[in-house]
MIKOL-576574 format. One record per residue: residue in one letter; x, y, z of N, C-alpha, C, O in turn. Coordinates in steps of 0.1 Angstrom, whole numbers, plus 2048, in hexadecimal, padded with zeros to 3 digits. Each point is the difference from the previous one (the first is absolute). Last residue first. Layout:
BEGIN
AXYZXYZXYZXYZ...
This chain:
BEGIN
VCE0CDE5067F67FE80A8027F38087F87FC809V82282C7D68017F28057F67FF80B80080880AQ7FD81B7CB8027FE80F8017F18037FA7F87F9A8028317DC8047F38048037FF80F807808806L7DD8197D38067FF80E8037F18037F77F8800V8038247D07FD7F480780880080D80C800800Y7DF82A7E180C7F88037FB7F48087F57FF804D7F982F7DC7FD7F480680E7F980480A8027F9M7E98348008087F57FC7FC7F380880080180CS7F282F7FA7FB7FB7F38077F47FB7FD7FC7F4G80380C83E7FD80C7F87FA7FB7F37F47FC800D8177DD81480880B8067FF80C7F78078027F7L7DF7CB81180180C7F980880A8087FC80380BT8047C47F37FC80C80780280C7F78088007F7C7F77C680B80180C7F77FA80C8087F57FF805E8237D380F7F38087FF80380C7F8809807801L80C7C681380280B7F67F38077FF7F57F97FER8267E38267F48077FC80380B7F7808809803L8107C780E80280D7FA7F38067FC7F97FA7F8D81F7DE82A7F48047F980280E7FC803809808F8257D18017F880B8057F48017F87FF7FB7F4A8367ED8107F27FC7FF7F780B80780280380CP82E8027F27FD7F97F37F17FC7FE7FC7FF7F5T81A82E8257FD7F28037FB7F97F47F98067F7Q81382980B80C7F88037FD7F28058097F9804V7E48367DE7FC7F480780C7F78028087FE7F7I7E88387FB80B7F78017FC7F48097FC80280BL7ED8297D57FE7F680B80C7F68008027FA7F5G80083B7F77FE7F27FE7FE7F880C80580380BS7ED82F7FB80B7FA7F87FD7F17FE7F57FB803G7ED81F8168028087F480B7FB7F78018047F5G7EE7E983680880C8028028087F380680B801D7E37CA8007F980A80980780D8017F980A800G8147DA7D57FC7FC80D7F980B8087FE80A7FAR8037EE7CE80880680B7FB7F980D7F57FA801M8078097C47FE7F880C80880680B80B8067FDW7E08077D080880480A7FD7F880D7F5800805V8057F47C47FB80080E80A80680980C7FC800P7E47FF7C780B80380B7F980280D7F6806802P7F07D97DE80580E7FF80B80380B8017F8809D80D7EE7EA7F57FF7F77F37FF8077FA7F6800D83380B81480080B7F67F57FF7F68008077F6A81C7E48377F18017FE7FF80C7F67FF80C805I82B7D08047FC80E7FF7F18007FC7FB7F97F7S82E7E78217F47FF7F97FB80F80080080680AL8317DC8027F880C7FF7F37FD7F98007F77F7M82D7F38277F67FD7F77F680C7FF7FD80580BK83A7F08057F38078027F77FC7F58047FE7F4A82D7F08277F88027F47F38078047FC7FF80BG8257F281580280D7FB7F98037F37FF80B7FCT7FD7CE82280C7FF7F780480D7FB80B8017F9S7CE7F882180B7FF80980D7FF7F880B803805L7CB8187E68037F280480D800808808809800A7CD81C7F280F7FE8028027F28067F97FC809L7DE81E7DA8037F580980F7FF8008067FC7F6M7D482B7FA80D7FB7FF8027F580C7FE80380BV7DC81D7D68017F680B80D7F97FF8037FA7F5R7E98387F68087F48007FE7F880D7FD80580BA7F38287E47F87F57FB8077F38017FC7F67F9M8198328177F28028037F77F47FC7F77FD807G83C80F7FA7FA7F38027F18018037FA7F7806P82582F7F38027F77F57F87F38017FE7F97F6G7EF83582080C7F78018017F67F57F67FE7F9G7E582380F80B8047F880D7F88018098027F8L7D67F982F7FC8067F480C8067F8808808806A8047CF81A7F980D8027FC8067F28057FC7F6D7FD7D080B80A80A8047F880D8027F48007FFG8057C47F97FE80F7FD80B80980580B7FB803L7F67D68117F58047F77FF80F7FF7FF80780AV8267CF8067FD80E8007F58037F68027FC7F4L8187DA82B7F78037F57FD80F8017FC80580BL82D7D58067F980C8027F68027F48037FC7F5S8167DB8148088098087F780C8037FF80580CF7FD7C47E27FA80D8028098088098057FC80AR8147DC7DD7F48028097FC80F8008078097FCA81B7D07EB7F980C7FD7F48018097F67F97FER8227E080780A80B8017FA80E7FE803809807G7DA7D380880B7FF7F880A80B8027FF80880AD7D47F080980B7F980780D8007F980A7FB805S7C78277FC8097F77F980A7FA809805806809G7CB81F7F38097F78088087F77F77FA7FB7F6F7E382A80480C7FF7F880B7F780780C8027FED7BC80A80180A7F880780C7FF7F78007F97F6L7CC82281180C7FE7F980A7F880980180280CA7C88107ED8097F880980C7FC7F87FF7F97F6L7DE8328048077F57FA8087F980B807806808T7CD81E7F080A7FB80A8067F47FA7F97F67FCR7EB8397F08027F180080A7FD80B809808803A7D38247EA80B7FA8088017F17FE7F67FA7FDS7F183A7F38027F27FD80C7FB80880A807801G7EA8277FF7F77F88098027F17FD7FC7F8809P80F82C7D080280180F7F57F88087F47FF7FCG8167EF7D27FE80D80680180080F8017F5807E8057EA7D27F38008077FE80D8077F4804802M8357F57E87F58007F67F28018077F78067FAV82F7F582180080E7FA7F58017F67F980A7FFL80E7CB8147FB80980A7FF80F7FA7F6807803T8207D77E37F17FE8017F980A8097F68067FDE8397FA8027FB8057F37F17FF8007F98097FBA81D7E382980180E8017FA8077F47F980A801T80B7C77FE7F680480980080F8027F5806800S82D7E87E67F37FF7F97F48048097F78057FBT8357F98197FF80B7F67F27FF7F87FA80B7FEI8107D38227FF80D8067FE80B7F67F7808802V8107CC7EE7F28028067FF80D8077F68067FFD8347EF7EF7F68037F57F28028067F88087FBL82A7EA82280280D7FC7F68057F57FB80B801Q8057C880C7FA80880A80280F7FE7F8808802H81C7D87E07F18007FF7FA80980B7F68077FCE8387F38057FC8087F47F18007FF7FA80B7FDA8177D982580280E8037FC8097F47F980A803R8077C87F67F580380A80180F8037F6807801K82C7E77E57F48017F87F48048097F88087FCL8327F281880080C7F87F48017F77FA80B7FEF80B7CE81E7FF80D8087FF80C7F77F7809802E8137CD7EA7F28018057FD80C8077F68077FFS8377F27F47F78027F47F18018047F98097FCQ8267EA82580280E7FD7F78047F47FA80B800R8087C780C7F980880B80180F7FD7F6807801L8217DC7E27F27FE7FF7F880880A7F68077FDS8387F88077FD8077F47F17FF7FD7FA80A7FDE8177DC82680180E8037FC8097F57F980A801L80B7C87F77F480380880080E8047F5806800A8307EB7E87F48007F77F48038097F78077FBD8317F481B80080D7F97F48017F77FA80A7FEA80D7CE81A7FC80B80980080D7F97F7808802A8177D37E57F27FE8037FC80B80A7F58067FEP8397F77F77F88057F57F07FF8027F98087FCV8247E782780280E7FE7F88067F47F9809801I8087C78097F880880980180F7FE7F6807800S8247D57EA7F38047FA7F78098087F78067FBV8347E88138028097F67F38057F97FF80B7FBA8007D282680480D80680280B7F67FD80B802A7FA7C97EF7F480680680380D8077F980A7FFI82B7DD7EE7F68057F57F48078067FC80A7FBI8227E182380680C7FA7F78067F57FE80C7FFA7F57CB8157FF80B80A80680D7FA7FA80B802I80B7CD7E57F28048007FE80C80A7F980A7FCI8317E38037FE8077F37F18058007FE80B7FBM80F7DA82A80680D8007FE8087F37FD80C801I7F47C88017F880880980680E8017F880A800R8207D67E87F48047F97F78098097FA8097FBL82D7E68188038097F67F48057F87FE80B7FDP7FE7D382480280D80680380B7F67FC80B801L7FF7C77EE7F480680580280E8077F98097FDA8287D67F17FD80C7F87F38078057FE80B7FCE8127CC81880A80A8027FD80D7F880480B805V7DF7D07F67FF80580E80B80B8037FD80A806A8047DF7D17F48088007FF80680E7FC80C801R8257D47F880480D7FA7F480A80180280C801Q7FA7C680D80580980A80480E7FA800809808D7DB7D17E980B8077FA80580B80B7F980A802E7E27D880780A7F77F980C8077FA80A7FA7FDS7D281D81A8057F680980A7F77FA8097FA806I7E18277E08098068098067F580980C800803R7E27F37CC7FB80380D80B80680980C7FC7FFM7E88007CA80B7FE8097FA80580E7FB80B801
């Protein structure tokens, strides 16, 4: 049946176009949510990997001994809902986070990685934990001797 020969088909055309537009509009929201979920999942996997790289590097440096050092290029950037808020490495001597690397996210969630094989004391220049507030940075880790105890000095370079 051709449109030019059937006037009813021409009259039904705006209704068909409107139905197609409604179906397309309703489909956009789930597709956008799926894309956001995929973005967030990719960011969280990348962040977890970088935290593991930091702790495994600190463990390696302690095993190598004083004087060993590495510089890591890190990027915790994200465009999704969960974004970088703060990174804390280590703590003061005797503090609860001496061997911890903690990433705080904009959602309030926190990701942790512990350098415990062997146990590693990480700290910043001031003797307490290093706090980083930018998502992309170079991190220098150096094993240093403090009296009779090794520690990993963390610095943003």
